[in-house]
C-alpha positions as CSV (number, residue, x, y, z in Angstrom):
1,M,-12.5,26.9,57.8
2,A,-9.5,27.8,55.7
3,L,-9.2,24.1,54.6
4,G,-12.8,24.0,53.6
5,R,-12.4,27.1,51.4
6,A,-9.4,25.5,49.8
7,I,-11.2,22.2,49.1
8,V,-14.1,23.8,47.2
9,R,-11.6,25.3,44.8
10,D,-10.3,21.8,43.9
11,P,-6.6,22.6,44.0
12,Q,-3.9,20.4,42.6
13,C,-1.8,20.8,45.7
14,F,-2.4,21.6,49.3
15,L,0.3,23.4,51.3
16,F,0.2,23.1,55.1
17,D,2.5,25.1,57.4
18,E,2.2,23.6,60.9
19,P,-1.7,23.8,60.9
20,L,-2.2,22.0,64.2
21,S,0.5,23.8,66.3
22,N,-2.0,26.0,68.3
23,L,-4.4,23.2,69.1
24,D,-4.6,21.3,72.4
25,A,-3.4,17.7,72.5
26,K,-6.8,16.0,72.1
27,L,-7.9,18.2,69.2
28,R,-4.6,17.8,67.5
29,V,-5.0,14.0,67.4
30,E,-8.6,14.4,66.0
31,M,-7.6,16.9,63.4
32,R,-4.6,14.8,62.3
33,A,-6.9,11.9,61.6
34,E,-9.3,14.2,59.7
35,I,-6.6,15.6,57.5
36,K,-5.4,12.1,56.7
37,R,-9.0,11.1,55.8
38,L,-9.4,14.1,53.6
39,H,-6.1,13.4,51.9
40,L,-7.1,9.8,51.1
41,E,-10.5,10.9,49.9
42,L,-9.4,13.8,47.7
43,G,-6.2,12.2,46.4
44,S,-4.5,15.6,46.0
45,T,-0.8,16.2,46.5
46,T,-0.2,17.6,50.0
47,V,3.0,19.3,51.3
48,Y,2.9,19.4,55.1
49,V,5.5,21.2,57.2
50,T,5.8,20.2,60.8
51,H,8.2,19.9,63.7
52,D,6.1,17.2,65.2
53,Q,7.6,13.8,64.6
54,E,4.3,12.0,65.1
55,E,2.5,14.1,62.5
56,A,5.3,13.5,60.0
57,I,5.2,9.7,60.5
58,T,1.4,9.3,60.6
59,L,0.6,11.7,57.8
60,G,3.4,11.4,55.3
61,D,3.8,8.9,52.4
62,R,7.3,10.3,52.1
63,V,9.1,12.3,54.8
64,V,11.8,14.9,54.2
65,V,14.0,15.5,57.2
66,M,15.8,18.9,57.0
67,K,18.2,20.9,59.1
68,D,19.4,24.4,58.4
69,G,18.0,24.1,54.9
70,V,19.8,20.9,54.1
71,V,17.9,17.7,53.3
72,H,19.4,14.8,55.3
73,Q,17.0,12.1,54.2
74,C,13.9,11.7,52.0
75,A,12.1,8.3,52.2
76,G,9.0,6.6,53.6
77,P,8.3,7.1,57.3
78,L,9.1,3.5,58.3
79,E,12.3,3.5,56.3
80,I,13.5,6.8,58.0
81,Y,12.5,5.4,61.4
82,H,14.2,2.1,61.0
83,R,17.1,3.0,58.6
84,P,18.1,6.6,59.3
85,V,21.0,7.7,57.1
86,N,22.8,9.5,60.0
87,R,22.6,10.2,63.7
88,F,20.7,13.5,63.3
89,V,17.8,11.8,61.5
90,A,17.9,8.9,64.0
91,G,17.6,11.3,66.9
92,F,15.0,13.5,65.3
93,L,12.3,10.9,64.7
94,G,10.9,9.1,67.7
95,T,9.3,10.0,71.0
96,P,11.2,9.5,73.2
97,P,14.2,9.9,70.9
98,M,16.8,7.3,70.2
99,N,19.4,6.8,72.9
100,F,23.1,7.2,71.9
101,F,26.0,5.4,73.6
102,T,29.5,6.6,72.7
103,G,32.2,3.9,72.9
104,R,34.9,2.0,71.1
105,L,35.0,-1.0,68.9
106,V,37.3,-3.7,70.1
107,D,38.3,-7.1,68.6
108,E,39.0,-9.9,71.0
109,G,39.9,-13.1,69.3
110,G,37.8,-12.4,66.2
111,Q,34.7,-11.4,68.2
112,L,33.8,-7.7,67.9
113,F,32.6,-5.9,71.0
114,F,31.2,-2.4,71.6
115,D,33.0,-1.1,74.7
116,E,30.4,1.3,76.3
117,G,32.8,2.2,79.1
118,T,31.1,0.1,81.8
119,A,30.6,-3.1,79.9
120,K,31.6,-4.7,76.6
121,L,28.6,-5.6,74.4
122,P,29.0,-8.3,71.6
123,V,28.3,-6.8,68.2
124,P,25.7,-8.9,66.3
125,A,26.8,-10.8,63.3
126,W,24.8,-8.7,60.8
127,A,26.6,-5.5,62.1
128,A,30.0,-7.1,62.4
129,V,30.1,-7.5,58.6
130,A,30.0,-3.7,58.2
131,L,32.1,-2.9,61.2
132,R,34.9,-5.4,60.7
133,D,37.1,-3.1,58.5
134,R,36.8,-0.4,61.2
135,S,38.0,-2.4,64.1
136,A,41.7,-1.6,63.8
137,G,43.0,0.8,66.5
138,N,39.8,0.6,68.7
139,P,38.0,3.4,66.8
140,E,35.3,5.5,68.5
141,L,31.8,5.1,67.3
142,V,28.2,5.6,68.5
143,M,25.6,2.9,69.1
144,G,22.0,4.0,68.9
145,V,19.2,2.1,70.7
146,R,15.5,3.0,70.5
147,P,13.6,3.2,73.8
148,E,11.4,0.3,72.9
149,A,14.5,-1.9,72.3
150,I,15.5,-1.6,75.9
151,I,13.9,-4.2,78.1
152,I,13.6,-4.1,81.9
153,P,13.0,-7.6,83.2
154,R,10.5,-8.1,86.0
155,P,12.0,-9.5,89.2
156,N,10.7,-13.0,88.5
157,D,11.3,-13.0,84.7
158,S,13.8,-15.4,83.4
159,V,16.5,-13.8,81.2
160,A,17.8,-15.8,78.2
161,A,21.4,-17.0,78.7
162,D,22.5,-15.2,75.5
163,A,20.8,-11.9,76.4
164,V,22.9,-8.8,76.3
165,T,22.6,-6.9,79.6
166,L,23.9,-3.6,80.8
167,P,23.7,-2.6,84.4
168,M,21.9,0.7,84.9
169,K,20.5,2.8,87.7
170,L,16.9,3.9,87.5
171,W,16.5,7.6,88.4
172,L,13.0,8.6,87.1
173,V,9.7,7.0,86.1
174,Q,7.1,8.7,84.0
175,P,3.8,6.9,83.9
176,L,1.9,7.2,80.6
177,G,-1.1,5.0,81.2
178,A,-0.5,1.6,79.6
179,K,3.1,2.5,79.0
180,M,5.8,4.3,80.9
181,D,9.1,6.0,80.2
182,V,11.9,4.9,82.5
183,Y,15.0,7.0,82.8
184,L,18.2,5.1,83.5
185,A,22.0,5.8,83.7
186,T,25.2,3.9,83.4
187,A,28.5,5.0,84.9
188,R,29.3,6.7,81.6
189,H,25.9,7.7,80.1
190,E,23.6,9.7,82.4
191,R,20.3,9.8,80.4
192,I,19.0,6.6,78.8
193,V,15.2,6.2,78.3
194,A,13.3,3.0,78.0
195,H,9.7,2.8,76.8
196,V,8.1,-0.2,78.5
197,D,4.8,-1.5,79.7
198,A,3.6,0.2,82.8
199,R,3.9,-1.8,86.0
200,A,4.6,-1.4,89.7
201,G,7.8,-2.4,91.4
202,L,10.4,-0.2,89.7
203,G,12.1,1.7,92.5
204,V,13.9,4.9,91.9
205,G,17.6,4.6,92.8
206,E,17.7,0.8,92.2
207,N,20.1,-1.0,89.9
208,W,18.7,-3.1,87.1
209,P,20.3,-5.5,84.6
210,V,18.8,-3.9,81.6
211,V,18.5,-6.1,78.4
212,L,19.4,-4.5,75.1
213,D,17.8,-6.0,71.9
214,M,21.0,-6.0,69.8
215,D,19.0,-7.0,66.7
216,R,17.5,-3.5,66.7
217,V,20.6,-1.3,67.4
218,H,22.3,1.1,65.0
219,F,25.9,2.1,64.7
220,F,27.0,5.6,63.6
221,E,30.2,7.5,63.0
222,P,31.0,10.0,65.8
223,G,29.5,13.5,65.6
224,E,26.1,15.0,65.7
225,A,25.4,14.0,62.1
226,G,27.6,11.0,62.0
227,R,26.9,8.7,59.1
228,T,25.1,5.4,59.7
229,I,27.5,2.5,59.5
230,A,25.1,-0.4,60.2
231,S,21.4,-0.7,60.6
232,R,19.4,-3.8,60.1
233,D,16.6,-4.1,57.5
234,F,13.4,-2.7,58.8
235,P,10.3,-5.0,59.0
236,A,8.1,-5.1,56.0
237,A,4.8,-3.2,56.3
């Protein structure tokens, strides 16, 4: 009703302060689509404040990520998702959020590896260009992997010979209908989430050779807001 009263006044700008926070999940999705439709129809500038990442990504033409009054990044939603400027932004957007592996960069015969603590993962060529100058002294850094970039092969699936795998133990499965969130752990990192197609046959407590899509990883400096060192160009819309 408040939105209707504002529309009839034909304002130059709409200001929304978490307007959907008190609605149930189904109604939030419906109202989100309705607000998007009205914005496209009216063409008015809209400033929308939300703590809901999905609302920010689906409604925003440009998204401003703030913490403690400080703007960390302002860009289009896809750019922020695929090319976050630091670890805070990377971990804020996405449900489930990005996984972070703390490790060290090692150079073995000219080939760079990210040593996760339980396995050494080859650094892809596109990232090695940015990381080469940081390899001296085995410096600590953080590798970020989105849940959708973690692949759990089916028992009869063939895995490519050059696939990068990391052994993990499965400790929880959360069915979500067509998708499921699978919680995994390595010897060093206790909470890794994969977002995969729902299927039977994943047993809690079992060990799996999990495949990491190294073309979709990110590398950050250490720290909660460590600066992004390497992220691949995001796909064109």
